[in-house]
C-alpha positions, 0 to 999 in steps of 0.5 A: 500500500505504501508503494501505491501511495508513493506512486500517487505522490510521484505522479501528482508531483510529475503532473505539477512539474509537467504543467509548470514546464508547459506554462513556462515554455508557453510564456517564454518560448513562443511567438517571437522566440521561434525564429531563435529556436529555428536558427539554433537548430540550423546552427547546431547542424552547421557545427556538426557538419564542420566537426564531422566532415570539415565542411559547411552545409552549403559546401556539402549540398552545393559543392560549386557554390563560393561564399561571397567575400562580404559573407566570409568570417573576417567581414562578419567579425567586423560587422558584428562589432557594429551590430553587437551594440544592439545589446544596449537596447536591452539595457535601455528597456530593462532600465525603464521597467519601473516606469508606469503607464496607467498605473501599470509598470513597464515590466507588467506591460512587457509581460503582457505584450512581449511575454517571451522578451526575457528569453529573447534577450538572453538568446540575443546576447548568446547569438552575439557571442556565438557570432563573434566566436564563429567569425574568429574561428573562421567558420563563415557559415555559422557566423552568418547564421548567428549574424542573422539571429543578431539582426533579428534580435536588433529588429525585435528589441527596437520594436519593444523599445519603441512600443513600450518606452519611446511611443507613449500612445502605443504604450497607453494602448498596451496598458488599456488592453492589459487593464481590460484583460485584468478587469475581465479576469477579476471577480467582484472581490478581487477587483477592489485592489485594481480600483485602489491602484488606479486611484492612487496612480492617477496622473494630473489632468494635463497628462495626455493619459488622464482620460485613458486612466479614468476610462480604466477606473470606470471600467473597474468600478462598473465591475465592482458595482456588479457585486452585492452592495452593503454599507461596508461597500460605501465605506470602501468607496469613501476610502477610494475617494480619499485615495483619489483626492490624495493622489490629485492634491494639485487639483481641486476636489470638485474637478476630480469628481466631475471628471470621474462622473464624466468618464461614465458617459464616455462613448466607449461605455455606451454599450453598458446597460442603463441600469448598470451605469445608473447604479454605478454612478449612484454608488460613486456619489453615495460614497462621495457623500460618506467621504465628505461626512467621514474623511473630509475633516481629516483626509489623512486619517482613513481609519477615522470614524464618523466625524459628526459628534453630538458634542460639536453641535454648532460645528456639525451644523456648519459642516452640513451647511457647507456640504449643502453648498458643495452638493448644490454646486455639483448638481448645477454643474452636472445638470447644466453641462452640455454633454450631460444635460437632460440625461436621466441617469444624471438626474436620478444620480443627483436626486440620489445624492440629495436624498442621501444628504437630506435623510442624513440631515434629518437622522442627525437632527433627530439624534440632536447632533445638528440644527435644521436650517433653510439651506439644508431644507432647500436641498430636498430633491423633487423625487426621493431615490431610496436605493442607497439610503440605508447603506449610507446611514449604516455606514455613517452610524454603524448599528451594533446589534439588532435593536440598534438596527430597528431603532435606526430603521425607525429613524430613517422612516421618520427622516423620509417622512420629513423629506416628503413634507 
């Protein structure tokens, strides 16, 4: 029996090893590496003919053929001294691997677009050495074969350098494609790190890649919103806004918010179902409200709890009055913007933001934390959007048990009744 168990473990180990080798070969020895492999086979055969029969492949099968002087070993040796400098391109690429495009390092883009780059780089350096050795040994045929490999490597290295390092437009396209694949492969739980990575690496609005970056963020956020949304999700989105604003300190928060909202209405997202897009914008703006009430007072402390405290009654009222101005300004901008004006999603999203704000105001008022004012009351929307209210309230006033949930639900119901008067 022990032998059977040992055999099973061996077969299991062998299968894992086989799969690992197969994956490694598929990644590193495919596509661009194939010409190197073919040239290596021809080179080895040429060496065999030289060693076994003291003549090259050409001399064996075409006895009357004379090698041109410009393909003879001494000439090849001089040529490789010039072409051999193409290894500098490899150093240039490797030096740039830590640079970023749309939040992805060039190293990640290299693995995505040119998966066999590392193997090809090793093969290119080896080809250069073999060419020099073959030319110095006066074996013209093998020197020519190695030179072909070096020239091919020079062509390949230049393509990589141009598409990844030198051409930012091409590099952005590769990054967009990489994010598309990554987001598609993510599930609703693993997409969160992608969102935060995009938020913390957003470039300045002056960057030509700013809109491309927001496009990736929007695509990831829509995927994020396909999960079941809870009040913990609201806090996560609030954290996301905090990271976003921290990464764009030189830009005012209002411009950041409007730019992100605009990205959801890009022509590239026209095929997204209306209800899916609407839900995403609702969640985004609800999280923005949570950010304003939780983190705006101290953006550096992302573990900070609800900033509204009954001990600061007048200060809390001032926070809500200031917040009313921000929401009103954002609503006017989104409503009057030429590209968004009249869009039902924008109208419902504004109503959602105002509903959450007004309900929170009445909840805090009932708890004795703020004084109700005309500025707050004027923000009541014509249509109440109830979908996100409980999540927002639970996020800002986390219930500790079932009794607390029941009390909070009753408070929310009273707040809705006040908003409808």
